[in-house]
C-alpha positions, 0 to 999 in steps of 0.5 A: 367674674370667674372664667368658665368654659363659655369664656373660651368656647368662641375661640374653639373651632368645633363647627367642622368634623361633626360627623366624627363626633356624631359617629363617636356618640353612636358608636360609644353608646352601641358599644356600651350597650353591647358590653353591658348586655354581654355581662348581663347575658353571661349571668343569665346563662349561669342561671339558666343552665346551672339549675338548682344544684348542678354545681356545688363550690364551683364543681360539676357532679355526674353519675357514671356507670358501665354501659350494658350491651348484649355482650356483657349483660350477663356479667358483673358490671359493677366497679371494683376498687381498682377501677374506682382508683383509676377514675380518681387518679385522672387529672381532669377529675377532682374526686370520685366516690362509689355509690354503694347499694344494699345487699339485702332485701329492704321494704318500706311502709308508711303505716296507716297514714299512707297505706302503701308499702314496697320493696326498694333499693337503698344507696349510700355515698360519702356526704360531701357528694350529697347536695342536701346533707343535714346534721340529722343524716347520721347513724351509729350501730344500735340506733333504731332510726334511719334518716333518709334523703329522697330524690326530688324526682321521686317525690314528683313521681309519687305525687303524680301516682298518688291520686290514682291509688287514693293516696295523699299528695305530699309537699316538700315541707310535709314529707319529713313529717311522715313516719316510715317503717324500714324492714331489712332482711337477709340470709343472716337475719332481719331487723325493723327500723323507723325511718324519716325523710330528712332532705331531698336531693336534686342531684342524686336520683336514688334513696340515700341512707347514711353510709355507716348504716348501709355498710353495717346492714350489708355485713349484718343481713347480707353477710357481704362486705361492700366492695363493688358499686354499680355507679360512681359519682365524679366531681370535676371542674368541667364536665364538658372537658374533651379529655374527660369525655374521651376517657369515659368513651374509651372505658365504655362508661355511661354518663347522663347525656342530658347533663353533658348536653346542658354543659356543652350548651352552657360552654357554647353560650358562654363563648358566644357571650364572651365573643360579644363582649370582645366585639363590644370592647372593640366598638368602644375603642373605635368610638374613643378613637373617633372622639380622639380624632375629633378633639385633635382636629378641633385643637389643631384648628384652634391652635392660634386662638389657644396660643392667644389665650395662653398669652393672655394668661390662661394656663394650659392646665386650666384650659385642659380642665375646662375643656375636659369638664365640658365632656363629662355630661356627654359621657354621662348621658351616653352611659346612662342611655346605654344602661336604660337600654340594657335595663329595658332589654333585660326586663323584656328578656325576663318576661319572655322567660318568665317560667324561670323564677330565678331570673331577675327582671333587673340588671345585676350589680356587676353590670352597674359596676362595669358602666361606672368603670366605663364612665371613669375610663372615658373621662380619664381618657378624654382628660389625658388626650386634651392635656397632651394636645394642649401641652404640644402647642 
């Protein structure tokens, strides 16, 4: 008959110190739950605070303008080239780009389908600052069609305003099919172009046209070369950087406080979740120490019996292997229970915030990976500890 753990279990004195084993079970399960929840909550925070397009390639984009006061409201408060260069040169700012505007009169209408026309302002910025650039968002001199990227907020406002004026409401998919007419006029001439909306921007609240068109039209109809900008978009890794906030305040630049508030909340929540993760790791380590205490005490009390088993021909390696295998189901059950608790908590959390469509009711794969890693670490730690203690006999 092949020897197994039941053969040697009567020789192991494990009746005492059960309190350390029980506390180890509870502590390890609690620590694993806290760690898995902290990893899952960190990912939830990313989804809650980030929104759809706050970050692109790991960066924050935010609009900066000059603060208008009673003292300077009669002056030209646009950014000049030197000020833009100063912003770009700051070490905490990755890049900055001016948002240029039209220097001529622009009027848009939608013909007979939507009997609506209005004067409007046009703006342009380099393409890598726009979150919804399409291949059709291009213009060359001589072309009579101008592509437009509209702010998603503007579409929402139009759909609120439209019913009261007997105008049709439009969806995101249908707005691109509306044929528009763009009339440009200034002291140096006028021109008429067809226009179409090729995208919606969740980042930039304005009406965007290709930069090549706006620079050409400013020179052609307004007779002015674009040199100043009322707004500058900055690209930074962390919009809540204290140095960045201090720089903007010192220069008297205005930034969207809702954006910076969201970024600060994100930092606070991520710090809290990180602290919770560190605390959970401490709990897990303390639980492992309790397990180590229990195993050391059990082996110490069974010292004479274990020596007898070795005398009878049982090798320390085989004894270590058998005793280690005994704990694998224990660790597996603890990890699985912790995962089930985490799944239940995440499901309840997703129901409580069901208005956030992107929040999944299931735990993320990194959480499962952390759980599997913890199981491997626990088994390895247990095996090493038992092997070391048996070799000391």
